[in-house]
N, C-alpha and C positions, 0 to 999 in steps of 0.2 A: 602497452600503454604505460606511461609513467604515472605516479600518483598525482603529480601536479596537473596532468591533463585530463585525468578521468574523474577527479573528485574535488569539489570545493568544500564549502562549509555547509552544504545542503545536498541531500540526495533523495531519490525516491526508491522505495522498495515495495515490491509486492511478492512476498514469499508464497510459493504454491500452496493454495488452500486445500483443506480436506473437503473437497466438494462432494456433495451427496445428491446431485441432481436426480440420478436414476431412482434412488431410494425415495426421495420426496415425491417424484412423479408417480411411482408405483403405488405408494401409500395413499396418494390423493387421486388415483384413477385418471392420470393425465392421458388424454385420448390421442395425442398426435405422435408422430414418429421421432421428433427431435427431443427425446427425453433426456439427452445428455446436455441440453442447453439450459443452464441454470436460470438465466434471465427469463426465458420463455416459460419454463416450468413455474417459476416464481410468479410471473404475470398471471398465469392460469389460476394458481392457488390464491394469489392476492386479490384477484378480481372477485373471487367468491368470498374470501374472508382474509382481509389484510392483516389483522392482528394474529390470527392463527398462523399465517405464513411465516411471520417473523419469529414467532415462538418456535415453530417447527424447524426453521433453519438453524437457530441457535441450539436447539436440542440436538439436532443431527450433528452439528459441529462439535458439540460437547461430547457426544457419544463417540464420535470419530477420534477425538483427542484421547479419550480414556483407552480406547482399543489400541491406538497407535503406541501408547505408553505402556501397554500391558497391565492396565489397572482395571479393577472391577467397577462397573457402574453402580451408582448409589441413587436412592430415591431423591435425596436432597440435591443431586446434580441439576435436576430439571428446574428447581427453584433458584439455584445459585446462578445458572447460566454459564457461558463459556469462560469469560475472564476470571470470575470468582472461583470457578472450579480449577482452572489452571493455577491460580495462586494458592488454593487450598491444598493442592497436591505437591507443593514445593517443587514445581517444574524446574526452576533455575538450578537448584542443587542437583536434582536427579539427572538432568540432561548433561550437565558437566561431568558427572561421574560415568555416564554411559558413552559419551562422545569425547574424543580427544579435542576436536574443534567443532564448535557449534556456531551456526551462522549468525544468530542474533548477538551472541557474546563477542564474536569477532568484530561485528559492526560496532558494538558498544566500546570496544577497545580503541576505535578511531577517535573517541572523545569529542564528538560533534555536539554543538549546542542545540541543533534542531534536526529531527528525524521526521520525514514526511512519508506516510504510508497510505495505501488504499485497503489495508486489512482492518478487520474489526477486532482482532484479538489483542492481548496485552503482552505478547512475548517480548517485544522490543522494550517495553517499560520495565519488565522484570529483569531483563538482561542488564539494563542500565542501573537499576537499583542494586544489583549484585556487586557493583564496583565500589571499592572502598572510598574513593574520593568524590563520589556523587552524593550530594546532600538531599536532594529532592527531585523527583521526576513528575512532570505534569502531562496528563493526557488531554488533548484539546480536540474539538471538532469544529466544523463550520456549519452555520445555520442555513443550509441551502433550501429548506422547505418554506421558510417565512419570507415572502416577498417584501421589498421595501415599498412603503407608501409613496404615492406620487407626490405628496406634499412634504415628505420627510426631508430633512436637511442633508441626508445621506452622509453622516459623519464617518470619517475613517476611524479605524480602531487598530490597536496593536496588542501583542502579547504583553501582559503585565503581571509580574516583572518579565523583562526580556529574557529569552533563553540564554543559558551559559553552560560551560562545561560542568560546573558544579550543580546547576539546576537546569538540566536539559528538558526539552519539550518534545513529545511525540504527537505530531499533528495527524489526525485521521481524516483524510479528505472525504472518505465515503462512509463515515459514521462508525460507531462502536456498538457492541452488543449490550452495553450499559444503557443505551437509549435506542430502543428498537426502531423508532420512527426515523432516526438519523441514518439508518443503514440504507445504502443504495442497492436494491436487489432486483426489482422488476424492470422490464423494458420501459415502462412508463417512468420509473424512477430515473433511469439513465437519460431519457429525453428531457424530463423536467430539470435534471441537474445541469445538462448542457445548456438549456435555455436560461437558467438562472445565472450560472457562472459566466455565460457569454454576455449577459446584460449587466450584471452587477459585480463582476470580478474585482473591480477596483475597491469596492466597499465590502465585499463578502470575505475576502482574504485579509488577514492581518497585514498591515503595511510592510512590516519587515519581511514577511513571507513573500509577499508580492514582489518586492524588490529583489529578494534572493532568487526567486524563480526566474526573473528576467535577466539577472546579471551573473549567476553562478552556474558552473558546469552542472548539467542534469544527467543523472545516471539512472537508467531504468533496469531494475533487477527482477527476475522471476516472472516476467510477462511472456505471453505467447501472442503471435501476430493477430489472432482472431479475438483476443480479449477485449471486451467492451471497455474495461477500465482504461486500458492503454489508449484506445481510440478516443474516449471521452477527454482524457487529459490532453492528447495531442490536438484534437480538433476544437474542443470546447475551451481549454485553458490556454495552451501555448499560443494559439492564434490571436489571443487578445492581449498578450504581453508585449511590451516594447522591446523586442529582441534585436531589431536592426541596429540600434545605437551601441550594442555591445558586440563589437567585432570579434572578441575573443571567445564568444559563447561556443560551447562545444557540447555535443550530446553523445553519450555513450550508451549503447544498447546491448544488453547481454541476451544472447539467443542460444538455446540448447542445441548444440551441433548434432546430437544424436537423432534429431527429428528431421534432418536434411542431408541429402547427399551433396557432393561438391558442386554439381551444376546448379542445384536449387539454392545453395548458399549464395552464389553469385546473383541469382534472381532476387533473393531476399535483400541483399546488400543494395542492389539497384532500387528496390522498393523503398528502403529507408532514405536513400539519397534523394529520391523523388519526393517523398513525404516531407522531409526536412530540407527542401531545395535551397533555402537561404542559409543553412547552418552547416557547420563542419560535423562530420559523423565518424564515430568509431564503432565497429560491431565486434563484439567479443564472442567467439564461437566456443561455447563450452557451458557446462552446467552452472547454476547459481553458486553451488558450493565450490566449484573449481575457481570461479571468478573471485569469490570472497577470500579463498585461500591465497590467491595471487595478490589481491588487493591488500590483505592484512599483512602479508610478508613485505610488500613494497612500502606500505605505510610505515611499518616499524623501521625499515631502513631509512626512509625519508626523515622520520622524527629523530633518529639517532645521529644523522649527519649534522 
């Protein structure tokens, strides 16, 4: 894939999260066999105590981050939460010293005005803030829980000020840990989200984001076929965008080739072609990191020409 065909001024990313479904399920005596299904485990816990669920998920993600970075847990981590803990540990500096190429920083090098993610963390924000020519980075969410009144004028809204290379925006489609109720976690959350965005997508999303999703190349990174996030975006959001009038629309999907043999790769390719039957598709077989390495290198060549 060339840079021109796989990326426009907007892309989607979902970096593989530090999921702890089994730990959550065990700690909360989840009685069913599908303990690795985070949405169902979350539904079980959230039905009993929704506030507790969200605090436990953030706590578990925070502990997982500290362990992954080789850092000792602290009592104040629980109060700070995931994003503030990541910031307090100077993640951006540490990870650049540990890794020659880090995914978020390579994406930041693309110097896009808008980054759209289904993650709740602030890794992308910190990577952008580390760039010398970036003045300010904003994290935005969408208010998917609050339904519009039947008598409301349903005004459109946009990002203000608009995103730019100097002041980029990271838009969290499924909420952030800074607002626990904004996070899409349980099966009911996903159903409510699909219903809301299917009904009010034109008013729920900022107008510039809505237009970009409809007219710009879409790139899905870090998803797996069974991820609810991917299915919600494809079925709940893309189905409601005016895609047909943009003949050049192109969707690129990165799939980890290590999880499939050659025969299954062909089946997966056919699956995406069927799923996006009206669109042009490219499937990249390789890890997220491999894809970003290739994309980063080709983008630099593109910018140098």
